[in-house]
C-alpha positions in Angstrom: 107.9 100.9 73.3 104.6 99.4 74.5 103.7 102.2 76.9 103.2 99.8 79.7 105.1 98.3 82.6 104.3 94.9 84.1 104.9 94.6 87.8 104.5 92.1 90.6 103.5 93.6 93.9 101.8 92.3 97.0 98.1 91.7 96.5 97.4 94.1 99.4 99.2 96.9 97.6 97.3 96.8 94.3 94.6 99.3 95.4 97.3 101.6 96.8 99.2 101.7 93.5 96.0 102.4 91.7 95.3 105.4 94.0 98.8 106.7 93.6 98.5 106.7 89.8 95.0 108.3 90.1 96.4 110.9 92.4 98.8 112.0 89.7 95.9 113.0 87.5 95.7 109.5 86.1 99.3 109.6 85.0 99.1 105.8 84.7 96.2 103.4 84.6 96.6 100.2 86.6 95.1 97.0 85.3 95.1 93.9 87.5 96.2 90.9 85.4 96.3 88.3 88.2 95.3 89.5 91.7 96.4 86.2 93.4 99.9 86.7 92.0 100.0 90.5 92.4 100.6 90.9 88.6 99.6 94.3 87.4 100.2 96.4 84.3 100.6 100.2 84.4 99.6 101.8 81.1 100.8 105.3 80.4 101.1 107.8 77.5 104.5 108.0 75.7 105.7 111.2 77.2 105.0 110.2 80.8 107.2 107.1 81.0 110.1 108.8 83.0 107.7 110.1 85.6 105.9 106.8 85.9 109.1 104.9 86.3 110.3 107.4 89.0 107.0 107.0 91.0 107.2 103.2 90.8 110.8 103.2 91.9 110.0 105.2 95.0 106.9 103.3 96.2 106.9 102.4 99.9 106.5 98.7 99.1 108.4 96.0 97.2 108.0 96.0 93.4 109.3 93.4 91.1 109.7 94.7 87.6 109.2 92.3 84.8 111.4 92.5 81.8 111.7 94.8 79.9 112.3 97.4 82.5 
């Protein structure tokens, strides 16, 4: 596993996602790949993947998961 998830979210939600991950003691690190398209990558350590996926699945905005999910 790559220990990252690629997502597409609204550009306006990128900072919010970053703050959410930081709020969980930097559980995941968000990198913006293409801000115009809302393409971000969430990097995480191997043991934290289930929690990261749970957080992303429950965000209060639309998230498009890019394969593999």
